C-alpha positions in Angstrom: 0.0 0.0 0.0 2.0 2.9 -1.2 -0.3 5.5 0.2 -0.1 4.2 3.7 3.7 4.2 3.6 3.7 7.7 2.3 1.4 8.8 5.1 3.6 7.1 7.7 6.7 8.8 6.2 4.9 12.1 6.3 4.1 11.7 10.0 7.7 10.7 10.7 8.9 13.9 9.0 6.4 16.0 10.9 7.4 14.4 14.3 11.1 14.9 13.4 10.4 18.6 12.6 8.6 19.0 15.9 11.5 17.3 17.8 14.0 19.6 16.1 11.9 22.7 17.0 11.3 21.7 20.6 14.8 20.4 21.5 16.3 23.9 22.2 13.4 24.7 24.5 13.8 21.4 26.4 17.5 21.9 26.7 17.1 25.5 27.9 14.8 24.2 30.6 17.4 21.7 31.7 20.1 24.4 31.9 17.8 26.6 34.1 17.4 23.7 36.6 21.2 23.2 36.6 21.8 26.8 37.7 18.7 28.4 39.3 18.1 32.1 39.0 18.7 32.7 42.7 22.1 30.9 42.6 23.2 33.0 39.6 22.1 36.2 41.3 23.8 35.3 44.5 27.1 35.4 42.7 28.4 32.4 44.7 29.5 28.9 44.2 27.2 26.1 45.5 30.1 23.7 46.1 32.0 26.2 48.2 28.7 27.1 49.9 28.2 23.5 51.0 31.6 23.5 52.6 30.9 26.9 54.2 27.6 25.6 55.7 29.5 22.7 57.2 32.4 25.0 58.4 30.0 27.5 60.1 28.0 24.7 61.7 24.6 25.7 60.2 23.3 22.2 60.6 23.5 22.6 64.4 20.3 24.6 64.1 18.8 23.9 60.7 17.7 20.9 58.6 19.6 21.4 55.3 19.1 18.9 52.5 22.3 17.5 51.2 24.3 18.4 54.3 25.1 15.3 56.3 23.8 15.4 59.9 22.0 18.7 59.3 18.6 17.7 60.8 18.2 20.1 63.6 14.9 22.0 64.2 16.0 25.0 66.3 15.8 27.1 63.2 13.6 26.6 60.2 14.4 23.9 57.6 16.4 25.5 54.7 15.0 23.0 52.1 13.1 24.7 49.2 14.3 28.1 50.4 14.0 29.4 46.8 10.3 28.8 46.8 9.5 30.9 49.8 8.2 34.5 49.5 10.0 35.6 52.7 13.2 34.8 54.5 12.4 36.0 58.0 10.2 38.5 59.7 8.8 39.8 56.4 12.2 40.1 54.7 11.6 39.6 50.9 13.3 36.4 49.7 16.0 37.7 47.3 19.6 36.6 46.9 20.8 40.0 48.2 18.6 39.8 51.3 19.7 36.2 52.0 23.4 37.3 51.8 22.7 40.2 54.1 20.8 37.9 56.5 23.5 35.3 56.6 26.2 38.0 57.3 24.4 40.2 59.8 21.2 38.5 61.2 21.2 40.7 64.4 21.3 43.9 62.3 18.5 42.7 60.0 16.3 41.4 62.9 17.5 42.5 66.3 16.9 39.8 68.9 16.7 36.9 66.5 18.0 33.6 67.7 20.2 33.4 64.6 23.7 34.4 65.8 26.1 36.6 63.9 28.8 34.0 63.0 31.1 36.5 61.3 30.3 35.2 57.8 32.1 37.2 55.1 30.7 38.3 51.8 32.1 35.5 49.7 31.0 32.8 52.1 27.6 34.3 52.4 27.2 34.4 48.6 28.4 30.8 48.4 25.9 29.7 51.1 23.1 31.5 49.2 24.1 29.8 46.0 23.9 26.4 47.8 20.6 27.2 49.4 19.1 28.4 46.1 20.3 25.4 44.0 
């Protein structure tokens, strides 16, 4: 049946054209997940951020996915931080505000239980990049 084969070939060509057209969109979506907007805006490095989180002992108070032993509940869980509208006490959830909070929590919200750990700018940006990953 020549007509049937021709029709099948036509569908194959159409599907191939759709796949070629859609592939860049799918790949762009994958690259977005590899480096979320918050992590890019934080200007840090998530791998260094992981080490900084361990070094500063953040897991002593917080549950932090991907950090071994970080299952504490004194402070809020830091999982899915990028999906929250606020960080603390009405502070808008932006990379710059997170960096500011990590560096100077007592200045941002006097009396908070979050201690000022002396986190520098680079470490704060790296921590933010890790938390926004």
